[in-house]
VEXDREN-2710 file (C-alpha; in Angstrom, 1 decimal):
% VEXDREN-2710
k/r/px/py/pz
1/MET/35.9/-1.7/23.2
2/SER/34.0/1.3/24.2
3/LEU/35.8/3.6/21.7
4/LEU/35.2/1.1/18.9
5/LYS/31.5/0.9/19.7
6/ASP/31.3/4.7/19.6
7/ILE/32.9/4.6/16.1
8/GLU/30.6/1.9/14.9
9/PRO/27.6/4.2/14.1
10/ILE/29.8/6.3/11.9
11/LYS/31.4/3.3/10.1
12/THR/27.9/1.9/9.6
13/LYS/26.8/4.9/7.6
14/ASP/30.1/4.8/5.6
15/PHE/29.5/1.1/4.9
16/LEU/25.9/1.7/3.7
17/LYS/27.0/4.6/1.5
18/GLU/29.7/2.5/-0.2
19/LYS/27.2/-0.3/-0.8
20/PHE/24.8/2.2/-2.3
21/LYS/27.6/3.5/-4.5
22/ASP/28.3/0.0/-5.8
23/TYR/24.7/-0.4/-6.6
24/TYR/24.3/2.9/-8.5
25/LYS/27.3/2.2/-10.7
26/ASP/25.1/0.0/-13.0
27/ALA/21.6/0.4/-11.5
28/GLU/18.5/0.2/-13.8
29/ILE/16.7/3.5/-13.0
30/THR/13.2/4.1/-14.3
31/LEU/13.0/7.8/-15.1
32/PRO/9.7/9.5/-15.1
33/PRO/8.4/11.0/-18.3
34/ARG/9.5/14.6/-19.0
35/PHE/12.2/14.2/-16.3
36/THR/13.9/17.4/-17.2
37/SER/10.7/19.2/-16.1
38/ARG/10.7/17.6/-12.7
39/GLU/12.2/18.9/-9.5
40/TRP/14.5/16.4/-7.8
41/GLY/15.3/15.9/-4.1
42/PHE/17.8/13.9/-2.2
43/LEU/18.6/13.0/1.5
44/SER/22.1/12.3/2.5
45/TRP/23.4/9.7/5.0
46/ARG/23.9/12.6/7.5
47/GLY/20.2/13.3/7.5
48/GLY/19.2/16.9/7.9
49/ILE/17.5/19.1/5.3
50/MET/16.7/17.6/1.9
51/ASN/18.7/18.8/-1.0
52/ARG/15.9/19.8/-3.3
53/HIS/15.1/22.2/-6.2
54/VAL/17.6/20.1/-8.2
55/LYS/17.1/19.7/-12.0
56/PHE/18.8/17.5/-14.5
57/LYS/19.2/17.9/-18.3
58/SER/20.1/14.3/-19.3
59/THR/20.0/10.7/-18.2
60/LYS/23.8/10.7/-18.2
61/GLU/23.8/13.6/-15.7
62/ILE/21.4/11.7/-13.4
63/SER/23.4/8.4/-13.5
64/ALA/26.6/10.3/-12.8
65/TYR/25.0/12.1/-9.8
66/LEU/23.7/8.9/-8.2
67/ALA/27.0/7.0/-8.7
68/ARG/29.0/9.9/-7.2
69/VAL/26.8/11.0/-4.3
70/ALA/24.9/7.7/-3.5
71/PRO/22.1/9.4/-1.6
72/ALA/20.2/7.6/1.2
73/HIS/16.9/8.6/-0.5
74/CYS/16.1/9.8/-4.0
75/TYR/12.9/11.6/-5.1
76/HIS/11.4/13.4/-8.0
77/SER/8.4/15.7/-8.1
78/VAL/5.0/14.4/-9.2
79/ALA/4.6/17.8/-10.9
80/TYR/5.9/19.2/-14.2
81/TYR/7.4/22.7/-14.1
82/GLU/8.5/25.3/-16.5
83/ASP/11.7/25.7/-14.5
84/PRO/12.0/23.1/-11.7
85/GLY/15.3/24.5/-10.5
86/LYS/13.8/27.6/-9.0
87/ASN/13.5/27.8/-5.2
88/THR/9.8/28.8/-5.0
89/MET/6.7/27.1/-6.4
90/ILE/5.5/30.3/-8.0
91/ASP/8.8/30.8/-9.8
92/LYS/8.9/27.1/-10.9
93/GLN/5.6/27.7/-12.8
94/TRP/3.5/24.5/-12.3
95/GLN/2.3/22.8/-15.5
96/GLY/0.5/19.7/-14.1
97/ALA/1.1/16.7/-11.9
98/ASP/0.8/12.9/-11.9
99/LEU/-2.0/11.6/-9.7
100/ILE/-0.3/9.6/-6.9
101/PHE/-1.7/7.0/-4.5
102/ASP/0.6/6.1/-1.6
103/LEU/-0.4/3.0/0.3
104/ASP/1.5/2.5/3.5
105/ALA/1.1/-0.4/5.9
106/ASP/1.4/2.0/8.9
107/HIS/-2.0/3.6/7.8
108/LEU/-4.0/0.4/7.9
109/PRO/-6.5/-0.2/10.8
110/GLU/-4.8/-3.5/11.4
111/MET/-1.6/-1.7/12.6
112/GLU/-3.2/-1.7/16.0
113/ASP/-3.2/-5.5/15.9
114/VAL/0.5/-5.5/15.1
115/LYS/1.2/-3.2/18.1
116/LYS/-0.7/-5.6/20.3
117/GLY/1.2/-8.6/19.0
118/LYS/-2.0/-10.2/17.4
119/ILE/-0.5/-10.4/13.9
120/ALA/3.0/-10.2/12.5
121/PHE/4.1/-7.1/10.5
122/SER/4.8/-9.4/7.5
123/ARG/1.0/-10.1/7.5
124/LEU/0.3/-6.4/7.4
125/MET/2.6/-6.1/4.4
126/GLU/0.4/-8.7/2.7
127/PHE/-2.7/-6.6/3.5
128/ILE/-1.2/-3.5/2.0
129/ARG/-0.2/-5.5/-1.2
130/GLU/-3.8/-6.8/-1.4
131/GLN/-5.2/-3.3/-1.0
132/THR/-2.9/-2.0/-3.7
133/HIS/-4.0/-4.8/-6.1
134/ARG/-7.7/-3.8/-5.4
135/LEU/-6.9/-0.2/-6.1
136/VAL/-5.2/-1.0/-9.4
137/VAL/-7.5/-3.8/-10.7
138/ASP/-10.9/-3.0/-9.2
139/VAL/-10.8/0.8/-9.1
140/LEU/-8.3/2.2/-11.6
141/LEU/-8.5/-0.4/-14.3
142/GLY/-12.1/-1.4/-13.5
143/ASP/-14.3/1.4/-12.2
144/PHE/-12.3/4.2/-13.8
145/GLY/-11.6/2.4/-17.1
146/LEU/-7.9/3.3/-17.3
147/ASN/-5.4/1.2/-19.2
148/GLU/-2.3/-0.3/-17.5
149/GLU/-0.2/1.9/-19.8
150/ASP/-1.6/4.9/-17.9
151/LEU/-0.1/3.6/-14.6
152/LEU/3.2/3.0/-12.9
153/ILE/3.1/0.7/-9.9
154/THR/6.0/0.4/-7.5
155/PHE/6.9/-1.1/-4.2
156/SER/8.2/1.9/-2.2
157/GLY/11.2/0.1/-0.8
158/GLY/9.8/0.6/2.7
159/ARG/6.3/-0.3/4.0
160/GLY/4.0/0.1/1.0
161/TYR/3.3/0.8/-2.6
162/HIS/3.0/3.8/-4.9
163/VAL/0.7/4.0/-7.9
164/HIS/1.4/6.8/-10.4
165/VAL/-1.5/7.7/-12.7
166/ARG/-0.3/9.6/-15.8
167/THR/-3.2/9.7/-18.2
168/PRO/-3.5/13.3/-19.6
169/THR/-7.0/13.8/-18.1
170/VAL/-5.7/13.7/-14.5
171/LEU/-2.6/15.9/-14.9
172/THR/-4.4/19.3/-14.3
173/LEU/-6.8/18.1/-11.5
174/PRO/-6.7/20.5/-8.6
175/SER/-5.8/19.3/-5.1
176/GLY/-9.4/19.2/-3.9
177/ALA/-10.5/16.8/-6.7
178/ARG/-7.6/14.6/-5.9
179/ARG/-8.6/14.4/-2.2
180/GLU/-12.1/13.4/-3.2
181/LEU/-10.6/10.5/-5.1
182/ALA/-8.8/9.4/-2.0
183/ASP/-12.1/9.7/-0.1
184/TYR/-13.8/7.5/-2.6
185/MET/-11.2/4.7/-2.0
186/THR/-12.1/4.6/1.8
187/GLY/-15.8/4.7/1.2
188/LYS/-16.1/8.0/3.1
189/GLY/-19.6/9.3/2.8
190/LEU/-20.9/6.1/1.2
191/ASN/-24.6/5.5/1.7
192/THR/-24.6/1.8/2.6
193/ASN/-28.5/1.8/2.5
194/ARG/-28.2/2.0/-1.3
195/ILE/-25.8/-0.9/-1.8
196/LEU/-28.4/-3.8/-1.9
197/ASP/-30.9/-4.4/-4.6
198/ASP/-34.7/-4.5/-4.1
199/ALA/-35.6/-8.2/-4.6
200/GLY/-39.0/-7.1/-6.0
201/TYR/-41.0/-9.4/-3.7
202/THR/-44.6/-8.3/-3.3
203/ILE/-47.9/-9.6/-1.8
204/GLU/-51.5/-8.5/-2.2
205/VAL/-53.1/-7.1/1.0
206/PRO/-56.6/-5.9/1.6
207/VAL/-57.0/-2.1/2.0
208/ARG/-60.3/-0.9/3.5
209/GLY/-62.3/0.9/0.8
210/LYS/-59.9/0.1/-1.9
211/GLY/-59.9/-3.7/-2.2
212/MET/-56.7/-5.5/-2.8
213/GLU/-53.4/-3.7/-3.3
214/ARG/-49.9/-5.0/-4.0
215/LYS/-47.3/-4.2/-1.3
216/ASN/-43.5/-4.4/-1.6
217/LEU/-42.0/-6.6/1.1
218/GLY/-38.8/-4.6/1.2
219/VAL/-36.6/-7.7/0.8
220/GLU/-33.1/-6.8/-0.3
221/LYS/-30.7/-9.0/-2.2
222/LEU/-27.0/-8.9/-3.2
223/PRO/-26.1/-6.9/-6.3
224/ASP/-24.4/-8.8/-9.1
225/LYS/-20.7/-9.6/-8.4
226/ASN/-19.8/-7.9/-11.6
227/SER/-21.5/-4.6/-10.7
228/LYS/-19.3/-1.5/-10.9
229/SER/-18.0/0.6/-8.0
230/TRP/-18.7/-0.1/-4.4
231/ARG/-21.8/-2.3/-5.1
232/GLY/-19.7/-4.9/-6.9
233/ALA/-16.8/-4.7/-4.4
234/ILE/-19.1/-5.2/-1.4
235/ALA/-21.1/-8.0/-3.2
236/ARG/-17.9/-9.9/-4.0
237/GLN/-16.6/-9.5/-0.4
238/ILE/-19.9/-10.8/1.1
239/HIS/-19.7/-13.8/-1.2
240/LYS/-16.2/-14.4/0.1
241/ILE/-17.3/-14.1/3.8
242/LEU/-20.1/-16.6/3.2
243/ASP/-17.8/-19.0/1.4
244/ASP/-15.3/-18.8/4.2
245/LEU/-18.0/-19.6/6.8
246/ARG/-18.5/-23.0/5.2
247/GLU/-14.9/-24.0/6.0
248/HIS/-15.6/-24.1/9.8
249/GLU/-17.1/-26.7/12.1
250/PRO/-20.5/-26.0/13.6
251/LYS/-19.1/-25.1/17.1
252/GLU/-16.5/-22.8/15.6
253/LEU/-19.1/-21.3/13.2
254/LYS/-21.3/-20.3/16.0
255/LYS/-18.4/-18.4/17.6
256/ILE/-17.4/-16.7/14.4
257/THR/-20.9/-15.6/13.5
258/LYS/-21.4/-14.2/17.0
259/GLN/-18.2/-12.2/16.6
260/LEU/-19.5/-10.9/13.2
261/GLY/-22.8/-10.0/14.8
262/ILE/-24.9/-12.0/12.3
263/ARG/-27.2/-15.0/12.7
264/ILE/-26.7/-17.9/10.4
265/ASN/-27.9/-21.4/11.0
266/THR/-25.6/-24.3/10.0
267/GLY/-28.3/-25.8/7.7
268/ASP/-28.6/-22.5/5.8
269/LEU/-25.0/-22.9/4.6
270/LYS/-26.1/-25.7/2.3
271/LYS/-27.9/-23.0/0.2
272/ASP/-26.1/-21.0/-2.4
273/ASN/-25.0/-17.6/-1.3
274/GLU/-27.9/-15.7/-3.0
275/LYS/-30.5/-17.8/-1.2
276/LEU/-28.5/-17.8/2.1
277/PHE/-28.3/-14.0/2.0
278/ASN/-31.9/-13.5/1.1
279/LYS/-32.9/-15.5/4.2
280/LEU/-30.9/-13.3/6.6
281/SER/-32.6/-10.7/8.7
282/LYS/-32.4/-7.1/7.7
283/ALA/-30.1/-6.4/10.6
284/SER/-27.7/-9.2/9.6
285/LYS/-27.7/-8.1/5.9
286/LYS/-26.8/-4.5/6.9
287/LYS/-24.1/-5.8/9.3
288/LEU/-22.5/-7.9/6.5
289/VAL/-22.6/-4.8/4.2
290/ARG/-20.7/-2.8/6.9
291/ILE/-18.2/-5.6/7.4
292/ALA/-17.6/-6.0/3.7
293/LEU/-17.1/-2.2/3.3
294/LYS/-14.5/-2.2/6.1
295/GLU/-12.7/-5.1/4.5
296/THR/-12.7/-3.7/1.0
297/ALA/-11.9/-0.1/1.8
298/ILE/-8.5/1.2/0.5
299/TYR/-6.5/3.6/2.6
300/PRO/-4.2/5.8/0.5
301/ASP/-2.3/8.5/2.3
302/GLU/-4.7/11.4/1.5
303/PRO/-2.2/14.3/1.9
304/VAL/0.1/12.6/-0.7
305/THR/-2.8/12.2/-3.2
306/GLY/-3.9/15.8/-2.7
307/ASP/-0.4/17.4/-2.9
308/ILE/0.3/18.6/-6.4
309/HIS/3.9/19.5/-5.4
310/ARG/4.8/16.3/-3.6
311/LEU/8.1/14.5/-4.1
312/ILE/7.9/10.7/-4.7
313/ARG/10.5/8.0/-4.6
314/LEU/12.5/7.3/-7.8
315/PRO/11.8/3.9/-9.2
316/GLY/14.9/1.8/-9.2
317/SER/16.6/3.7/-6.4
318/LEU/17.3/2.3/-3.0
319/HIS/15.4/3.1/0.2
320/GLY/17.9/4.3/2.8
321/GLY/15.7/3.0/5.6
322/SER/15.7/-0.6/4.4
323/GLY/18.3/-1.1/1.7
324/LEU/15.5/-2.4/-0.5
325/ARG/15.0/-1.4/-4.1
326/VAL/12.0/0.8/-5.2
327/THR/10.7/-1.9/-7.6
328/VAL/8.5/-1.4/-10.7
329/LEU/5.6/-3.9/-10.9
330/THR/2.8/-4.9/-13.3
331/SER/-0.7/-5.6/-12.0
332/LYS/-0.1/-9.3/-12.5
333/LYS/3.2/-9.2/-10.6
334/LEU/1.5/-7.4/-7.8
335/GLU/-0.7/-10.5/-7.1
336/THR/2.3/-12.4/-5.7
337/PHE/5.0/-9.9/-5.1
338/ASP/7.3/-10.6/-2.1
339/PRO/9.6/-7.6/-1.4
340/MET/11.9/-9.7/0.8
341/LYS/12.7/-11.8/-2.2
342/GLU/12.1/-9.5/-5.2
343/ALA/13.3/-6.1/-4.0
344/ILE/16.7/-7.3/-2.6
345/ALA/19.6/-5.4/-4.0
346/PHE/22.5/-7.0/-2.3
347/GLY/24.2/-10.4/-2.1
348/GLU/25.1/-13.2/0.3
349/GLY/28.6/-12.2/1.3
350/PRO/29.1/-12.4/5.1
351/VAL/28.9/-9.2/7.2
352/LYS/29.2/-8.9/11.0
353/VAL/26.7/-6.7/12.8
354/ARG/25.9/-5.8/16.4
355/SER/22.3/-5.6/17.6
356/ILE/21.4/-2.2/19.1
357/VAL/17.7/-3.0/20.0
358/ASN/16.4/-4.6/23.1
359/HIS/14.1/-7.1/21.4
360/PRO/14.5/-9.6/18.6
361/VAL/13.9/-8.2/15.1
362/THR/13.3/-10.3/11.9
363/MET/13.9/-9.6/8.3
364/GLY/10.7/-10.5/6.4
365/ASP/9.1/-13.8/7.2
366/GLY/12.0/-15.4/9.0
367/ILE/14.8/-14.7/6.5
368/ALA/17.1/-13.6/9.3
369/THR/16.7/-12.8/13.0
370/LEU/18.8/-10.5/15.2
371/LYS/18.7/-11.0/18.9
372/PRO/19.5/-8.3/21.6
373/GLU/23.1/-7.8/22.7
374/SER/24.4/-10.1/20.0
375/VAL/27.1/-9.9/17.3
376/VAL/26.3/-12.2/14.4
377/GLU/27.6/-12.8/10.9
378/LEU/24.8/-12.4/8.4
379/PRO/24.4/-12.4/4.6
380/GLU/25.0/-8.9/3.2
381/MET/21.4/-8.4/2.2
382/ALA/20.2/-9.0/5.8
383/ALA/23.0/-7.0/7.3
384/VAL/22.2/-4.0/5.1
385/TYR/18.5/-4.3/6.0
386/PHE/19.1/-4.3/9.7
387/MET/21.7/-1.5/9.6
388/ALA/19.5/0.7/7.3
389/ARG/16.5/0.1/9.7
390/ASN/18.8/1.3/12.5
391/TRP/18.5/-2.0/14.3
392/ALA/22.2/-2.9/14.1
393/HIS/25.6/-1.4/13.6
394/LEU/28.6/-2.7/11.6
395/ALA/30.6/-4.7/14.2
396/LEU/34.2/-3.7/14.4
397/GLU/35.0/-6.3/17.0
398/THR/33.2/-9.2/18.8
END
């Protein structure tokens, strides 16, 4: 028994590699434009140093490599090079690079709530999908005026999403400019005092020696929901917050508004959002702006966006840490995408696995659960997922 359990980790890697080989025999890989000018990199099932500075001359050559080697992880450079096979960046001769946004669930502020057990990780994956959708629709297609043809959107196969921007105007952007774009997504440096509009309310007041003068009351109102940039995003989120408040009973409402740090009377909720907001105190308005900013901020991995030599996952390849497929999406598909249903690469055949973690682990939203110190028979797709996550080994005996 002990000897077999010692062998199980080795057999697990062998099993996963064979499954990946089967997949790559007829996999639909989405090659990047000018793929012969890209550097390629691969991680094997043994781990260790990445095999990089690889270049390919044809699609046939790439397909043959993947089917023969079946790497655990496959990457290509975001950059275009004169000679991508050279071992130094200077010798490669950089020609430009796609602009990349990497959104990972681990980078969200709500990750602390997952660690404390307040929310499930599957909920965090919904948050990161929603953020990616805002990045694509509100920012890239909306504020920046790009076309969907300029973008490639993918589920990373792991815990997030990648957005590749390939419009010619971004290809030669330096690293600093790319980091500034990442800062824009988070609202870093945003002057929240300039978000709201002056309502234009004035009154006439007597001024000694001057008679009557008109004075601005300093009342601020919400910008139009269709406003560009942060003003529109924050306005839409405040509307959503106010709409959500109407769904609660008075007792619960009082508790929620106290948590938010704003004062709203139950009777005021009968007003439309514009009038309701206008009646709030200045302090409550500013508080709502800050809350909306936090809830609409997008958190791309800044070093990835700024790195003009970064390697990024190959669309259509498999993620060696999950067994899920790096999946190409449209902005419409992104609205409802469920990776645990739509990035599955394997079938239902039975596979026995042994749990190697001391707490229960679950695939997705209850697809399959693995309990500590157990040997269970699972569908292949779940078994591969647990083994790739290093939560289970292939069971050689029960």
